[in-house]
KEBATI-441378 format. One line per 8 residues: number of its first residue (from 1); for each residue y, z, x of N, C-alpha, C, CB. Coordinates in steps of 0.05 Angstrom, whole numbers, plus 5000, padded with zeros to 4 digits. Atoms other than C-alpha are relative to their C-alpha. Glycine has a CB too. Layout:
// residues N
NUM	Y/Z/X/Y/Z/X/Y/Z/X/Y/Z/X  ...
//
This chain:
// residues 264
1	5010/4987/4977/6163/3344/2315/5012/5029/5001/5008/4984/5026  4990/4972/5000/6172/3420/2303/4995/5014/5027/4987/5016/4977  5003/4985/4976/6186/3458/2367/5000/5030/4993/5023/4994/5021  5004/4973/5008/6161/3529/2359/5000/5018/5025/4973/5004/4984  4999/4983/4977/6182/3581/2410/4984/5026/4994/5030/5008/5007  5017/4976/5004/6131/3637/2418/5009/5022/5019/4970/4993/5005  4992/4977/4984/6144/3706/2444/4977/5020/5003/5024/5015/4988  5024/4983/4998/6075/3738/2435/4975/4983/5005/4997/5018/4975
9	5024/5014/4994/6005/3720/2456/4983/4995/4975/4984/5016/5020  5016/5004/5024/5978/3724/2385/5015/4984/4979/4992/5028/4989  4986/5017/5019/6025/3674/2353/4981/4982/4987/5023/4984/5014  5019/5017/5014/5987/3636/2299/5002/4971/5010/5006/5001/4970  5001/5027/4992/5965/3568/2323/4995/4996/5030/5025/4986/4993  5003/5004/4971/5962/3580/2398/4973/5009/5010/5022/5015/5015  5026/4991/4991/5892/3609/2399/4983/4978/5012/4985/5013/4976  5015/5022/4989/5865/3540/2414/5004/4997/5030/5008/4974/4986
17	4994/5002/4972/5898/3545/2482/4992/5025/5015/5030/4995/5004  5005/4975/4986/5877/3616/2497/4973/5013/4994/5022/5020/4993  5023/4983/5006/5823/3655/2460/4974/4985/4994/5007/5017/4978  5024/5015/5007/5775/3599/2441/4985/4992/5025/5007/4975/4983  5017/5009/4977/5717/3588/2489/4995/4970/4998/4974/5016/5001  5007/5028/5000/5694/3519/2509/4979/4994/4978/4988/4991/5027  5020/5004/5021/5634/3528/2462/5013/5000/4972/4979/5022/5001  4986/4999/5026/5681/3546/2404/5016/4975/4996/5017/5025/4998
25	4985/5025/5002/5725/3486/2419/4982/4977/4993/5014/4994/5027  5019/5021/5006/5664/3441/2417/4991/5001/4971/4976/5001/5018  5008/4997/5028/5645/3469/2349/4973/4988/4995/5021/4988/4981  5027/5011/5002/5570/3459/2353/4990/4997/4972/4982/5017/5015  5010/5002/5028/5561/3470/2278/5010/4974/4988/5010/5024/4984  4988/5024/5010/5608/3413/2260/5014/4985/5023/5020/5006/4976  4988/5012/4976/5618/3371/2323/5023/4981/4994/4979/4985/5014  4978/5019/5006/5663/3321/2287/5026/5014/4996/4993/4984/4975
33	4976/4984/5003/5713/3378/2277/5008/5014/5026/4997/5020/4978  4995/4987/4975/5711/3399/2350/5026/4991/5013/4977/4995/5019  4975/5005/4985/5771/3401/2398/4994/5000/5029/5021/5020/4992  5000/4997/4972/5784/3395/2471/5029/5002/5010/4985/4977/5015  4973/4997/4989/5844/3409/2516/5004/4981/5023/5004/5029/5010  4992/5018/4978/5877/3356/2559/5024/5012/5014/5007/4971/4989  4980/4987/4984/5921/3381/2615/5015/4981/5018/4988/5023/5017  4981/5016/4983/5981/3347/2650/5008/4975/4985/4987/4993/5027
41	4990/5023/5014/6025/3292/2624/4984/4974/5006/5029/4995/5008  5015/5025/4994/5986/3237/2661/4974/4999/4985/4995/4999/5030  5026/4999/5014/5919/3258/2632/5004/4996/4970/4985/5026/5006  4995/5002/5029/5948/3266/2562/5008/4971/4993/5023/5019/4992  4993/5028/5006/5978/3196/2566/4976/4982/5000/5021/4989/5021  5024/5016/5000/5911/3166/2585/4984/5004/4974/4982/5008/5024  5014/4994/5025/5879/3201/2525/5013/4986/4976/4999/5031/4995  4986/5013/5022/5933/3176/2478/4996/4969/5000/5030/5007/5001
49	5004/5029/4997/5926/3105/2505/4972/4992/4991/5005/4991/5029  5028/5005/5008/5851/3110/2492/4995/5005/4970/4981/5016/5017  5003/4996/5029/5864/3128/2419/4992/5028/4991/4980/4981/4990  5007/4972/5008/5850/3203/2420/5022/5012/4983/4994/5017/5025  4981/4989/5019/5883/3243/2365/5011/5028/5010/4987/5003/4972  4988/4974/4992/5932/3299/2387/5004/5018/4975/5026/4996/5014  4996/4981/5021/5936/3362/2345/5023/5019/5004/4974/5016/4996  4978/4983/4993/5985/3407/2381/5005/4999/5030/4995/5029/4990
57	4992/5000/4972/6022/3414/2447/5009/5028/5008/5022/4980/5006  4989/4975/4989/6038/3474/2491/5013/4992/5027/4977/5021/5005  4987/5007/4975/6090/3465/2545/5024/5018/5006/5010/4971/4999  4977/4985/4992/6145/3498/2584/5025/4986/4988/5002/5003/5031  4976/5012/5012/6216/3488/2555/5011/4976/5015/5021/5021/4998  4988/5021/4984/6238/3444/2613/4986/4973/4997/5000/5007/5030  5016/5025/5003/6183/3393/2598/5006/4987/4973/4971/5006/5003  4995/5012/5026/6205/3382/2526/5019/4976/5002/5012/5021/4980
65	4982/5023/4996/6262/3338/2550/4995/4988/5027/5030/5010/4997  5007/5010/4973/6228/3324/2617/4975/4984/4999/4998/5022/5020  5025/5015/4997/6157/3303/2634/4985/4994/4974/4982/5015/5018  5015/5003/5025/6131/3311/2563/5016/4986/4978/4991/5027/4990  4983/5011/5022/6188/3278/2525/4987/4975/4987/5027/4993/5011  5012/5024/5012/6152/3211/2517/4975/5006/4985/4994/4980/5022  5025/4991/5014/6087/3246/2498/5007/5011/4973/4985/5021/5017  4991/4988/5026/6123/3286/2444/5008/4978/4981/5023/5020/5005
73	4992/5022/5017/6153/3222/2418/4977/4984/4989/5018/4982/5015  5024/5015/5008/6084/3190/2413/4982/5016/4981/4984/4991/5023  5019/4983/5014/6050/3249/2380/5007/5005/4970/4997/5026/5014  4993/4997/5028/6086/3248/2314/5007/5029/4992/4978/4990/4983  4991/4974/5011/6095/3310/2271/4980/5022/5005/5005/4997/4970  5018/4978/4993/6050/3359/2308/5016/5023/5012/4978/4990/5020  4985/4977/4988/6072/3429/2330/5000/4999/5030/4988/5026/4991  4997/4998/4971/6099/3436/2400/5008/5029/5006/5022/4980/5011
81	4996/4972/4994/6092/3508/2423/5012/5003/5028/4974/5017/4998  4987/4996/4974/6137/3532/2480/5007/5029/5004/5025/4982/5003  4993/4973/4993/6155/3596/2516/5004/5002/5029/4977/5020/4991  4994/4998/4971/6173/3623/2584/4975/4997/5016/5015/5026/5006  5022/5006/4982/6129/3607/2643/4980/5023/5002/5010/4993/5027  5018/4977/4997/6100/3677/2651/4984/5005/4975/5017/5025/5008  5015/4996/5025/6082/3683/2578/4978/4979/4997/5020/4998/4975  5020/5021/5003/6046/3616/2578/4978/5005/5020/5013/4973/5005
89	5021/4994/4980/6009/3637/2642/4982/5022/4989/5012/5009/5026  5017/4979/5011/5985/3701/2607/4984/4990/4976/5018/5024/4990  5013/5011/5024/5967/3661/2545/4975/4984/5009/5019/4982/4984  5022/5017/4992/5924/3610/2582/4982/5011/5021/5011/4974/5010  5016/4988/4979/5900/3654/2638/5006/4989/5028/4971/4997/4994  4992/5012/4975/5931/3611/2693/5027/4987/4998/4978/4980/5010  4974/5013/5001/5997/3581/2713/4996/4970/4995/5015/5004/5027  5002/5028/5006/6007/3512/2684/5012/4983/5022/5013/4993/4972
97	4990/5015/4976/6012/3470/2747/5015/4975/4991/4978/4994/5019  4986/5024/5010/6034/3409/2706/5016/5006/4975/4980/4978/4995  4982/4991/5020/6067/3449/2651/4994/4991/4971/5026/4991/5006  5004/5011/5026/6036/3413/2591/4970/5000/4993/5011/4971/4997  5027/5001/5010/5972/3423/2550/5000/4987/4972/4987/5028/4998  5001/5013/5027/5950/3382/2489/4972/5005/4989/5005/4970/5002  5025/4997/5015/5896/3402/2439/4995/4974/4985/5002/5024/4980  5006/5026/5012/5861/3339/2416/4973/5001/4985/4999/4978/5022
105	5025/5002/5016/5807/3320/2366/4978/4986/5016/5005/4984/4974  5022/5014/4988/5739/3304/2394/4992/4975/4984/4975/5019/5002  5007/5024/5014/5717/3234/2378/4971/5001/4989/5002/4975/5018  5028/5003/5008/5654/3215/2340/4985/4986/5022/4998/4984/4972  5014/5012/4977/5604/3202/2395/4985/4975/4992/4980/5020/5011  5015/5025/5004/5572/3134/2402/4970/5005/5002/5009/4979/5020  5029/4998/4997/5498/3122/2398/4993/4990/5028/4985/4983/4978  5009/5010/4975/5457/3108/2460/4999/4969/5000/4971/5011/5007
113	5000/5029/5003/5448/3037/2434/5027/4987/5004/4989/4992/4973  4973/5010/4996/5523/3027/2432/5008/5000/5029/5020/5016/4983  4993/4998/4972/5531/3051/2503/4985/4978/5016/4993/5028/5012  5016/5019/4984/5475/3005/2528/5005/4971/4993/4970/5006/4995  4996/5028/5009/5493/2943/2488/5021/4986/5017/5008/4999/4970  4981/5015/4983/5525/2893/2535/5004/5011/5027/5025/4997/4986  4995/4988/4973/5523/2940/2595/4980/4989/5020/4996/5031/4997  5017/5008/4977/5495/2919/2663/4993/5024/5017/5014/4979/5016
121	5004/4977/4984/5503/2985/2699/5009/5025/4985/5015/4998/5028  4993/4974/5013/5501/3055/2669/4992/5022/5019/4988/5003/4972  5009/4976/4985/5496/3124/2700/4988/5020/4980/5024/5013/5015  5013/4979/5015/5449/3177/2673/5005/5026/5016/4970/4995/4995  4993/4975/4986/5474/3247/2691/4980/5021/4989/5030/5009/4994  5022/4982/5008/5414/3295/2689/5003/5028/5012/4973/4987/5009  4999/4972/4991/5427/3369/2693/5023/5007/5019/4975/5007/5012  4977/4993/4983/5494/3367/2730/5018/5019/4984/5015/4974/5009
129	4986/4979/5015/5529/3431/2710/5027/5007/5010/4983/5025/5000  4973/4993/4989/5590/3436/2755/5021/4982/4988/4999/4998/5031  4980/5016/5014/5652/3414/2718/5015/4982/5019/5020/5019/4987  4987/5017/4980/5684/3388/2782/4984/4975/5006/5005/5016/5026  5018/5023/4995/5624/3344/2796/5000/4981/4977/4972/5009/5006  5000/5018/5023/5623/3317/2725/5026/4983/5000/4998/5017/4974  4975/5014/5000/5697/3299/2729/5001/4979/5022/5023/5019/5003  5000/5019/4978/5688/3266/2797/4982/4977/4995/4993/5014/5026
137	5019/5022/5006/5627/3226/2775/5013/4981/4980/4974/5011/4988  4988/5017/5020/5665/3200/2714/5023/4983/5013/5011/5016/4977  4978/5015/4988/5725/3181/2757/4990/4977/5017/5017/5019/5017  5012/5021/4984/5682/3143/2806/4987/4978/4983/4979/5012/5019  5013/5019/5017/5642/3110/2751/5020/4981/4987/4983/5014/4978  4979/5017/5013/5705/3085/2715/5013/4981/5021/5021/5018/4987  4986/5016/4980/5736/3060/2780/4982/4979/5013/5010/5018/5022  5018/5018/4985/5674/3026/2809/4982/4983/4983/4984/5017/5018
145	5013/5020/5016/5650/2985/2751/4976/5008/4984/4993/4978/5017  5022/4991/5018/5599/3028/2715/5008/4996/4971/4992/5029/5006  4993/5008/5028/5596/3007/2642/4998/5023/4980/4983/4978/4991  5003/4977/5018/5576/3074/2610/4985/5022/5012/4986/4990/4974  5014/4976/4990/5547/3143/2619/4984/5013/4978/5021/5020/5012  5017/4984/5018/5490/3181/2587/4995/5027/5014/4973/4985/4993  5004/4973/4989/5482/3256/2597/4978/5014/4986/5026/5016/4999  5020/4983/5012/5423/3301/2586/5014/5025/4990/4978/5008/5020
153	4987/4977/5012/5438/3363/2544/5003/5023/5020/4984/5009/4976  4997/4979/4979/5429/3406/2607/5023/4995/5018/4974/5001/5016  4977/5006/4984/5491/3374/2636/5026/5012/4988/5004/4970/5004  4974/4990/5009/5563/3399/2631/5014/4980/4981/5018/5007/5024  4985/5016/5019/5606/3373/2574/5023/4985/5015/5012/5018/4977  4978/5014/4986/5652/3317/2600/5027/5007/4990/4995/4970/4996  4974/4993/5010/5708/3342/2555/5007/5029/5005/5001/4994/4970  4992/4974/4990/5708/3410/2587/5027/4997/5014/4979/5012/5020
161	4972/5002/4991/5780/3425/2607/5002/4993/5029/5015/5027/4995  4999/5006/4971/5767/3425/2682/4989/4972/5006/4986/5021/5016  5011/5027/4996/5723/3363/2679/5020/4978/4993/4974/4997/4984  4980/5019/5008/5777/3326/2642/5022/4998/5022/5013/5007/4973  4979/5000/4981/5829/3347/2693/4991/4987/5027/5009/5029/5006  5009/5012/4975/5787/3329/2754/4996/4970/4998/4973/5013/5009  5004/5029/5005/5770/3261/2724/5026/4985/4999/4984/4996/4975  4974/5012/5004/5845/3248/2717/5000/4982/4975/5008/4983/5025
169	5000/5015/5026/5830/3223/2646/4979/4979/4999/5026/4988/4996  5020/5021/5000/5773/3177/2666/4978/5005/4979/4987/4998/5027  5020/4995/5021/5728/3212/2615/5008/4986/4974/4998/5030/4995  4991/5014/5024/5771/3176/2563/4996/4970/5003/5029/5006/4995  5001/5029/4995/5760/3108/2595/4971/4990/5000/5013/4994/5027  5028/5008/4998/5684/3107/2604/4984/5008/4976/4987/5013/5026  5016/4992/5023/5640/3104/2542/4977/5018/5008/4989/4974/4986  5021/4981/4994/5591/3162/2541/4988/5012/4975/5010/5021/5019
177	5012/4985/5021/5543/3200/2498/4977/5017/5012/4990/4982/4977  5022/4984/4991/5485/3249/2502/4974/4984/4997/4998/5026/4983  5026/5013/5001/5414/3224/2517/4980/5021/4993/4993/4987/5028  5020/4981/5010/5364/3263/2475/4971/4990/5003/5006/5008/4972  5026/5012/4997/5306/3215/2483/4991/5001/5030/5000/4970/4990  5009/5002/4972/5262/3210/2546/5015/4978/5015/4970/4996/5001  4985/5018/4983/5294/3174/2604/4989/4971/4998/4999/5009/5029  5012/5027/5000/5244/3116/2601/5005/4986/4973/4970/5002/5005
185	4993/5014/5024/5267/3101/2530/5021/4979/5005/5011/5020/4978  4980/5020/4993/5322/3061/2565/4987/4973/5005/5016/5009/5024  5015/5026/4997/5268/3008/2578/5004/4983/4974/4971/5005/5006  4997/5015/5025/5277/2990/2504/5025/4983/4999/5000/5020/4977  4975/5014/4999/5347/2967/2521/5002/4980/5023/5024/5019/5001  5002/5019/4977/5324/2925/2580/5009/5011/5027/5017/4977/4994  4992/4988/4975/5343/2974/2634/4976/5008/5017/5017/5025/4995  5017/4988/4980/5305/2989/2697/5013/5025/5010/4993/4980/5023
193	4989/4974/4994/5313/3060/2721/4998/5005/5030/4984/5022/4985  4999/4994/4971/5335/3078/2792/5008/5029/5003/5021/4981/5014  4995/4971/4997/5328/3152/2807/5009/5005/5029/4974/5016/4994  4990/4994/4973/5370/3176/2866/4987/5026/5010/5031/5003/4999  5015/4977/4990/5323/3222/2905/4987/4993/5027/4978/5008/4979  5013/5003/4974/5292/3233/2973/4970/5005/4997/5012/5020/5021  5029/4997/5001/5217/3221/2972/4988/4981/5021/4988/4993/4972  5013/5018/4981/5167/3186/3017/5000/4971/4991/4971/5009/5005
201	5000/5027/5011/5170/3126/2971/5028/4989/4994/4983/5000/4975  4972/5009/5006/5246/3121/2966/5006/4974/5015/5020/5022/5007  4990/5024/4987/5276/3053/2981/5029/5003/5006/4995/4974/4982  4972/4998/4993/5344/3043/3012/5018/4989/4979/5005/4985/5027  4981/5008/5020/5404/3036/2968/5009/4971/5004/5025/5018/5002  4992/5027/4996/5419/2969/3000/4977/4980/4997/5012/4997/5028  5023/5018/5005/5351/2940/2981/5009/4978/4981/4976/5015/4989  4991/5022/5017/5366/2871/2951/4988/4999/4972/4996/4974/5013
209	5012/4999/5026/5318/2883/2894/5017/5015/4980/4972/5013/5001  4983/4985/5018/5366/2934/2865/5024/4984/4990/5010/5026/5014  4977/5016/5007/5426/2888/2867/4992/4977/4981/5013/4989/5025  5009/5023/5016/5384/2833/2834/4993/5008/4971/4976/4988/5013  5007/4991/5027/5368/2876/2773/5023/4993/4981/4993/5030/5000  4979/5007/5019/5406/2849/2712/5011/5025/4986/4991/4980/4980  4992/4975/5014/5408/2919/2680/4988/5023/5014/4993/4999/4969  5009/4978/4984/5403/2983/2719/5012/5026/4991/5005/4995/5030
217	4991/4973/5006/5408/3056/2700/4996/5018/5024/4984/5013/4975  5000/4984/4975/5427/3100/2760/4999/5029/4992/5025/4993/5018  5003/4972/5009/5402/3171/2751/5008/5019/5022/4970/5005/4992  4990/4980/4981/5439/3228/2786/4991/5027/4991/5031/4998/5003  5012/4974/5008/5407/3297/2788/5017/5024/5006/4974/5003/5014  4986/4975/4998/5428/3369/2788/5007/5007/5029/4983/5022/4988  4989/4994/4974/5467/3398/2846/4980/5014/5019/5024/5017/4997  5018/4984/4983/5413/3446/2871/4973/4986/5006/4995/5026/4987
225	5028/5009/4996/5343/3418/2860/4997/4970/4998/4983/5013/4980  5003/5028/5003/5358/3345/2847/4985/4993/4975/4987/4987/5024  5015/5010/5023/5316/3305/2798/4972/5013/4999/4998/4970/5000  5027/4988/5004/5251/3333/2769/4979/4980/5008/4996/5008/4971  5023/5017/4994/5183/3306/2789/4995/4980/4978/4975/5017/5006  5006/5018/5023/5175/3278/2719/5019/4976/5000/5003/5016/4974  4980/5022/5000/5239/3237/2724/4994/4981/5023/5029/5011/5002  5005/5017/4976/5222/3212/2794/4975/4983/4995/4996/5018/5025
233	5025/5015/5005/5151/3192/2773/5003/4979/4978/4978/5019/4993  4996/5019/5022/5177/3157/2711/5020/4978/5006/5009/5014/4976  4980/5020/4993/5230/3116/2748/4987/4974/5010/5019/5011/5021  5009/5025/4989/5222/3043/2766/5005/4998/5030/5014/4976/4986  4993/4999/4971/5256/3055/2833/5008/5029/5006/5023/4980/5007  4989/4975/4989/5267/3118/2874/5017/4991/5024/4977/5021/5008  4980/5012/4982/5329/3106/2917/5013/5022/5017/5021/4985/4985  4986/4982/4982/5359/3140/2978/5024/4986/5012/4981/5011/5022
241	4977/5010/4985/5425/3131/3013/4994/5002/5030/5027/5015/4992  5005/4998/4971/5416/3114/3087/5020/5020/5013/5003/4972/5014  4984/4979/4988/5442/3172/3128/4999/4999/5031/4991/5028/4991  4999/4998/4970/5463/3184/3201/5001/5029/5008/5024/4984/5011  4997/4974/4987/5462/3244/3248/4984/5022/4987/5030/5008/4999  5019/4980/5011/5405/3279/3212/5009/5012/4973/4997/5021/5019  4991/4990/5026/5445/3291/3148/4980/4989/4978/5029/4991/4993  5021/5009/5018/5394/3288/3091/5011/4994/4972/4979/5021/4998
249	4991/5005/5028/5438/3287/3028/5030/5004/4999/4986/5019/4981  4972/4996/5006/5508/3285/2999/5003/5016/4974/5015/4972/4998  4993/4988/5026/5541/3324/2943/4997/4978/4978/5029/5011/5000  5007/5020/5021/5522/3291/2877/5024/4983/4992/4991/5015/4975  4977/5016/5007/5594/3268/2864/5005/4979/5022/5025/5018/4997  4997/5019/4978/5599/3235/2933/4978/4979/4999/5000/5014/5027  5023/5018/5002/5529/3205/2926/5003/4980/4978/4974/5016/4997  4997/5019/5022/5546/3175/2859/5021/4979/5007/5009/5016/4975
257	4980/5020/4992/5608/3141/2887/4988/4979/5018/5024/5013/5013  5013/5019/4982/5567/3109/2943/4982/4982/4984/4985/5015/5022  5019/5016/5016/5513/3087/2894/5015/4980/4982/4982/5018/4984  4986/5018/5018/5563/3058/2844/5012/4977/5015/5022/5016/4985  4987/5022/4984/5599/3018/2898/4979/4980/5008/5014/5012/5025  5020/5018/4990/5535/2989/2926/4987/4984/4977/4978/5016/5015  5015/5013/5022/5503/2973/2858/5017/4987/4979/4982/5021/4988  4981/5010/5020/5565/2951/2820/4994/4971/4993/5028/5004/5008
//
């Protein structure tokens, strides 16, 4: 476990924590060589417990024998970069509120079939672009019994640094992958599709027909416009959450938690 004290922002090896964009970290040309950043000791521990491979650490000196000591012990012979608090803040662009960052290898993504096999309830995230919402949806899905997640390519990457942080590591607990085929292709895996949307034909979330479905894919739409007409028309059910006081909708993260609880 080599501890490397840095004194400049261009020290070799720390660019993964500073100058690389999220797109560069993903490495679209060779996704199996992509990286992501996990932040805070708790989130890093969840990733390690889930089998993710650490590549390097960045932390304040006090955490080497403090909050990060057990993490360092688990990570083997990877570089641990450290420096004073102000230098690390300039390097990353923000103060490290939890003092520890870990660069980790992106896993090989599973196939849609692997996500669906044996699952009773999955969430399909369609066009959700806010990293906070993605993290919150994953956290609720993991906590409330959803078996897996599929995301359209128009959605935010679940391994985005902020999404990982907001999820408190739940992105490492819930199996997920990208859905490149049409939504109704999930019929091939025995799923009925429930699109969360407000229409004249929407049924209530507490409709017993939904709970009776052996396999259900719950589709959550983009923050602004919701689900497209094509998705709504192709769904087996269009579902609304009963509301009071004239409120017509909830934030997609809040709506997903309500739907997951009711349909679990």
